[in-house]
matplotlib code that plots the C-alpha trace (Angstrom):
import matplotlib.pyplot as plt

x = [8.1, 10.5, 13.4, 13.7, 17.3, 18.3, 21.3, 19.4, 21.0, 18.9, 15.8, 16.5, 19.8, 20.9, 21.7, 25.0, 26.1, 27.2, 24.5, 24.8, 25.6, 23.7, 21.1, 21.9, 19.2, 20.2, 22.1, 22.1, 23.4, 22.4, 18.7, 17.3, 15.5, 12.4, 12.5, 8.8, 7.4, 9.0, 6.9, 6.3, 6.8, 10.4, 10.4, 13.9, 15.5, 17.3, 18.7, 15.9, 14.1, 16.8, 16.4, 16.3, 16.4, 14.5, 12.6, 13.0, 11.1, 12.7, 11.5, 11.9, 12.5, 12.6, 14.4, 11.4, 10.5, 7.9, 8.3, 5.2, 6.2, 3.7, 4.0, 2.4, -0.7, 1.0, 2.2, 5.5, 6.9, 6.0, 8.1, 10.9, 14.6, 14.0, 10.9, 12.4, 15.5, 13.3, 11.5, 14.4, 16.3, 13.2, 13.3, 9.6, 7.2, 3.3, 1.7, -1.6, -3.8, -5.5, -2.9, -1.4, 1.1, 2.7, 2.6, 4.2, 7.3, 7.8, 7.7, 10.7, 12.7, 12.0, 11.0, 9.3, 5.8, 2.6, -0.3, -3.0, -5.8, -7.7, -8.2, -11.3, -10.6, -7.8, -7.6, -6.8, -4.1, -2.8, -2.5, -1.0, 2.0, 2.4, 2.3, 5.4, 7.1, 6.9, 8.6, 11.3, 11.1, 11.8, 8.7, 7.8, 4.3, 3.7, 0.5, -0.5, -3.9, -6.2, -8.6, -9.9, -8.6, -5.0, -5.0, -6.3, -3.6, -1.3, -2.3, -3.1, -0.1, 2.6, 0.6, 0.7, 4.3, 5.7, 3.6, 5.5, 9.1, 9.5, 10.8, 8.0, 8.3, 6.4, 8.1, 5.8, 5.2, 4.1, -0.1, -3.0, -3.2, 0.1, -1.3, -3.7, -1.8, 0.7, -1.8, -3.5, -0.4, -1.6, 0.1, -1.5, 0.3, -0.7, -4.1, -4.3, -6.0, -8.6, -8.1, -11.1, -12.6, -15.6, -17.0, -15.8, -16.9, -20.8, -21.2, -19.1, -21.7, -17.9, -18.2, -15.6, -13.7, -15.3, -11.5, -9.1, -9.3, -10.9, -9.7, -12.6, -11.2, -13.7, -14.6, -17.2, -18.8, -19.2, -22.9, -22.7, -26.3, -25.0, -21.5, -23.4, -26.0, -23.0, -21.4, -24.0, -24.5, -21.5, -19.9, -22.9, -24.3, -22.8, -18.8, -17.0, -15.0, -12.9, -13.3, -9.9, -8.6, -5.1, -3.4, -3.3, -0.7, 2.1, 0.7, -2.8, -4.0, -5.7, -9.2, -9.6, -12.9, -14.6, -18.0, -20.4, -21.7, -25.4, -24.7, -23.4, -25.0, -23.9, -22.9, -20.0, -18.1, -18.2, -15.2, -12.9, -10.5, -10.9, -13.5, -11.1, -13.0, -11.3, -11.0, -14.7, -13.5, -11.1, -13.8, -14.3]
y = [-19.6, -16.1, -17.2, -15.3, -13.7, -15.6, -13.1, -9.9, -8.5, -9.4, -7.3, -6.3, -5.5, -1.8, 0.1, 0.6, -3.5, -5.3, -5.6, -8.9, -12.3, -15.5, -15.3, -15.9, -18.5, -20.8, -22.8, -26.5, -27.1, -30.8, -32.2, -34.0, -37.6, -36.5, -33.2, -31.7, -31.2, -27.6, -24.7, -24.4, -20.6, -21.8, -24.7, -24.5, -22.8, -26.0, -24.2, -22.4, -25.0, -26.1, -29.1, -28.6, -31.4, -31.6, -34.2, -36.9, -36.0, -33.9, -29.9, -27.7, -23.5, -21.1, -17.7, -16.2, -12.4, -9.4, -5.8, -3.7, -0.2, 2.6, 4.7, 7.9, 9.7, 11.6, 9.2, 8.2, 11.5, 10.5, 7.7, 7.2, 6.4, 3.3, 2.5, 2.7, 0.2, -2.6, -2.3, -2.8, -5.2, -7.9, -11.0, -10.0, -7.0, -7.3, -4.4, -3.5, -0.2, 2.0, 4.0, 3.0, 5.6, 4.1, 0.6, 2.0, 3.2, 0.1, -2.0, 0.4, -0.5, -4.3, -6.9, -9.4, -7.7, -8.9, -6.9, -8.1, -5.9, -8.9, -10.8, -9.6, -10.0, -9.8, -13.6, -13.9, -11.2, -12.4, -16.1, -15.4, -13.5, -16.3, -18.6, -16.7, -16.0, -19.9, -20.0, -18.5, -15.6, -11.9, -10.5, -6.7, -5.6, -2.2, -0.5, 2.4, 4.9, 4.6, 1.8, 0.3, -3.5, -1.9, -1.5, -4.9, -6.3, -5.1, -6.2, -9.5, -9.8, -9.1, -10.9, -14.0, -14.0, -12.6, -16.0, -18.1, -16.5, -14.6, -11.2, -8.6, -5.3, -1.7, 1.3, 4.0, 6.6, 10.3, 9.7, 11.6, 12.9, 14.7, 16.1, 17.3, 19.4, 20.3, 21.8, 23.4, 24.8, 23.2, 21.9, 19.2, 19.3, 23.2, 22.2, 18.6, 16.6, 13.9, 11.1, 8.7, 7.0, 8.2, 4.5, 3.7, 7.6, 7.1, 3.2, 3.9, 6.5, 8.7, 12.3, 14.4, 17.2, 20.3, 22.2, 19.6, 19.4, 16.8, 15.1, 12.3, 9.9, 9.3, 6.5, 5.1, 3.3, 6.5, 6.9, 10.7, 11.4, 10.5, 11.7, 15.4, 14.7, 13.8, 17.2, 19.9, 18.7, 18.9, 22.0, 23.5, 24.5, 27.6, 26.0, 26.0, 23.0, 21.8, 18.9, 18.1, 16.3, 15.7, 16.2, 12.7, 14.2, 16.8, 18.5, 19.2, 20.9, 20.0, 20.4, 22.8, 23.5, 25.5, 25.2, 25.1, 22.3, 23.1, 24.1, 20.4, 17.8, 14.2, 14.6, 17.7, 14.3, 11.8, 11.0, 13.0, 12.1, 14.0, 16.4, 18.5, 20.3, 22.6, 23.6, 24.9, 28.7, 28.4, 30.2, 33.4]
z = [-19.1, -18.8, -16.8, -13.3, -12.6, -9.6, -9.2, -7.7, -4.8, -1.5, -1.1, 2.3, 2.1, 2.7, -0.9, 0.2, 0.1, -3.0, -5.4, -6.1, -4.7, -3.4, -0.9, 2.4, 3.2, 0.7, 2.7, 1.2, -2.6, -2.5, -3.2, 0.0, -1.7, 0.3, -1.2, -1.5, -5.0, -7.2, -7.9, -11.4, -11.3, -11.0, -12.6, -14.3, -11.3, -9.9, -6.8, -6.1, -3.0, 0.0, 2.6, 6.0, 8.6, 11.3, 13.8, 11.2, 8.6, 5.3, 5.6, 2.5, 2.8, 0.5, 0.3, -0.2, 0.8, 0.2, 0.1, -0.4, -2.3, -1.9, -4.8, -3.6, -5.2, -7.8, -10.7, -10.5, -9.2, -5.0, -5.0, -2.7, -3.3, -1.4, -3.3, -6.3, -5.5, -4.5, -7.6, -9.5, -7.3, -6.9, -8.5, -9.7, -9.2, -8.2, -9.4, -7.7, -9.0, -11.3, -13.0, -16.7, -16.3, -13.3, -14.6, -17.5, -15.1, -13.1, -16.5, -17.5, -13.9, -14.1, -17.2, -14.6, -14.2, -13.1, -12.9, -10.5, -11.7, -12.9, -9.8, -7.9, -3.6, -1.3, -0.4, -4.4, -4.4, -1.1, -2.2, -5.8, -3.8, -1.2, -4.1, -5.7, -2.0, -1.2, -4.7, -3.4, -4.8, -3.1, -4.2, -4.8, -4.5, -5.8, -4.5, -6.2, -5.3, -2.1, -2.7, 0.5, -1.1, -1.7, 2.2, 3.2, 0.7, 2.6, 6.1, 5.3, 3.3, 5.8, 8.7, 7.0, 5.4, 8.9, 10.1, 8.0, 8.9, 5.5, 5.8, 5.1, 5.0, 3.8, 2.0, 2.2, -0.2, 0.2, 1.3, 0.3, 3.8, 3.7, 0.1, 2.7, 5.3, 2.7, -0.1, 2.5, 4.8, 7.6, 11.3, 13.1, 15.5, 16.1, 17.5, 17.4, 14.8, 14.8, 11.5, 10.8, 7.6, 7.1, 7.7, 11.0, 12.1, 11.1, 12.0, 15.6, 16.3, 17.2, 18.3, 17.3, 19.4, 18.0, 19.4, 17.2, 13.8, 12.2, 8.8, 7.6, 4.5, 2.3, -0.3, -2.5, 0.9, 2.3, 4.0, 3.1, 4.7, 8.5, 8.1, 7.3, 10.0, 12.8, 11.2, 11.8, 15.3, 16.6, 14.6, 13.4, 9.6, 9.3, 9.6, 7.1, 5.8, 2.9, 0.9, -0.7, -3.4, -4.1, -7.7, -9.6, -12.1, -11.7, -14.6, -12.7, -9.5, -6.1, -5.8, -3.1, -2.2, 1.0, 2.1, 4.7, 6.2, 6.0, 2.2, 1.9, -0.2, -1.2, -4.4, -3.1, -1.5, -4.5, -5.7, -3.5, -0.8, 2.4, 4.2, 6.8, 9.5, 11.3, 14.9, 15.4, 17.4, 13.7, 12.1, 14.9]

ax = plt.figure().add_subplot(projection="3d")
ax.plot(x, y, z, "-o")
ax.set_aspect("equal")
plt.show()
């Protein structure tokens, strides 16, 4: 088994602090007689677990932690400086995403990288992450893409880690929404902006305010027929909207297509990120 580097800096320490040293949560060097079984993930690390006294029964704790780094939309180019440092300084990096360019780049920053793409459900992914955290590792989950699975994994992993009193945080990247506002030259604060996932918008019978801009986040599960029907009722068939898909690589241009609501079909919304609906009076 590959030996993990235990001298890496604390993934939750500010960047200006010393880059190396023992994590503060390892308080005991002497093993307890009632020590819990060691995790096979750290079978070659004798100082991974520390005994903590309490209520007459020996308990164990590890210096595990979790940080989730969102790499943004454009491969590699939209990772923040903080995200870059977290990837480099963590004990183990877990990758969840569909972009091979980003995965290759991550492997140049940290030698302990594991892809989670073979796992099919959020429960499996979160369980694998918690195994590493309980083993005492500072874990960095690198998430790339806008799949609903990524968002579910992030929510569950953060909630469960904090419930177990492990440090957990998210480092955001550039989102598809930020790309939309930048690509279209929009100021969402000027007229206000309503933002919904298409599923929530349709299933909960949301009725938009036509005086403010509307952004609908699309996915493969979007019920396009119902969505278009709601938009026709609220805005009219002649109202112009914008179909937007951000560039995934720096050498590509974003997809920006203007069309009337009445001219759209289900196929027009397949494979894109967002539908932008300007305020109703914006078209004159």
